[in-house]
C-alpha positions in Angstrom: 102.4 -23.4 215.4 102.8 -21.1 212.3 105.9 -21.3 210.3 108.4 -18.5 211.3 109.5 -16.1 208.6 113.2 -16.3 207.7 114.3 -13.2 209.7 112.4 -14.4 212.8 113.7 -17.9 212.4 117.3 -16.7 211.9 117.0 -14.5 215.0 115.5 -17.3 217.0 118.4 -19.6 216.1 120.9 -16.8 216.9 119.3 -16.2 220.4 119.4 -20.0 221.1 123.1 -20.1 219.9 123.9 -17.2 222.2 122.3 -18.9 225.2 124.3 -22.1 224.5 127.5 -20.0 224.1 126.9 -18.2 227.3 126.4 -21.5 229.2 122.7 -20.9 229.7 121.5 -23.9 227.7 121.8 -26.9 230.0 121.2 -29.3 227.1 124.1 -27.9 225.0 127.4 -29.8 224.8 130.8 -28.2 224.5 133.7 -30.0 222.8 137.2 -28.8 222.6 139.5 -30.7 220.3 142.5 -32.4 221.7 144.8 -30.6 219.3 143.4 -27.2 220.3 144.0 -27.9 224.0 147.5 -29.2 223.2 148.4 -26.1 221.3 148.0 -24.1 224.5 148.9 -26.4 227.4 150.4 -29.6 228.5 147.7 -32.3 228.3 149.3 -34.3 231.1 148.9 -31.3 233.5 145.3 -31.7 234.5 145.0 -28.3 236.5 146.6 -26.4 233.6 144.3 -28.2 231.1 141.2 -27.2 233.1 142.4 -23.6 233.4 143.0 -23.5 229.6 139.5 -24.9 228.9 138.1 -22.1 231.1 140.1 -19.5 229.2 138.9 -20.9 225.9 135.3 -20.8 227.1 135.8 -17.2 228.2 137.0 -16.3 224.7 134.0 -18.0 223.1 131.6 -16.2 225.4 133.0 -12.8 224.5 133.6 -13.3 220.8 132.0 -11.3 218.0 130.4 -12.6 214.8 130.8 -11.5 211.2 127.7 -10.0 209.6 127.8 -13.0 207.2 126.9 -15.3 210.2 123.5 -14.0 211.3 122.7 -17.2 213.2 126.0 -16.7 215.1 127.0 -20.3 214.5 130.6 -19.8 213.5 133.4 -17.5 214.7 137.1 -17.2 214.1 138.5 -15.9 217.4 142.0 -14.5 218.1 143.4 -16.4 221.1 147.0 -16.2 222.4 148.6 -15.3 219.1 146.6 -18.0 217.3 143.1 -18.3 215.8 140.6 -20.7 217.2 137.3 -21.6 215.6 133.9 -21.9 217.2 131.2 -23.9 215.4 127.7 -24.8 216.6 126.0 -27.9 215.2 122.4 -28.8 215.6 121.4 -32.3 216.5 118.4 -34.3 217.7 118.0 -35.1 221.4 120.0 -38.4 221.0 122.8 -36.7 219.2 122.4 -39.1 216.3 120.8 -37.1 213.5 120.6 -33.4 212.6 117.9 -31.4 214.2 114.7 -31.1 212.2 114.3 -27.5 213.4 117.2 -25.6 215.0 114.9 -22.8 215.9 113.0 -25.1 218.3 115.0 -25.6 221.5 112.8 -28.6 222.4 113.9 -30.4 219.2 117.6 -29.4 219.2 120.7 -30.2 221.1 123.4 -27.7 220.3 127.1 -28.9 220.1 129.7 -26.1 220.4 133.0 -27.2 219.1 136.2 -25.2 219.9 139.0 -26.1 217.5 142.0 -25.0 215.5 141.3 -24.3 211.8 143.4 -27.3 210.8 141.1 -29.5 212.9 138.3 -28.9 210.4 
C-alpha cells in the first residue's frame, strides 16, 4: 500500500474518529472517568448513572471540533454548566502499545475518554 499524503492521512484518521464517536466502530472503547460521572449524578444510583452516561455520549456525538484539531481527536464540550473533554487515543489491538498507524482501522483500537479538564 502506498503511503498516504498528510491531508489524506489526516482525513482518514478524522473519518475513523468520527465513526468511533458515533458508535459505528465496534472495536472502539468508551471510558468515562469516575469524577466526570460524579460531577453530574449520584454514583450509587445505577439508573441515574446509566442515564447520565447516555447524556454524555449524546453530547460527544453532537460536538464540534476546533479547526486546530483536524483529526477530530479532542474537543472541549459544554455540558450542564460545565466543560467536559473528549480525547481519542490510538492503541494496538491488545490495548498495550500505541497504534503503529492510526489511519489504518485494522491496526488501531480507538479509546474515547470523556473526562473533566481536571482529570487530565
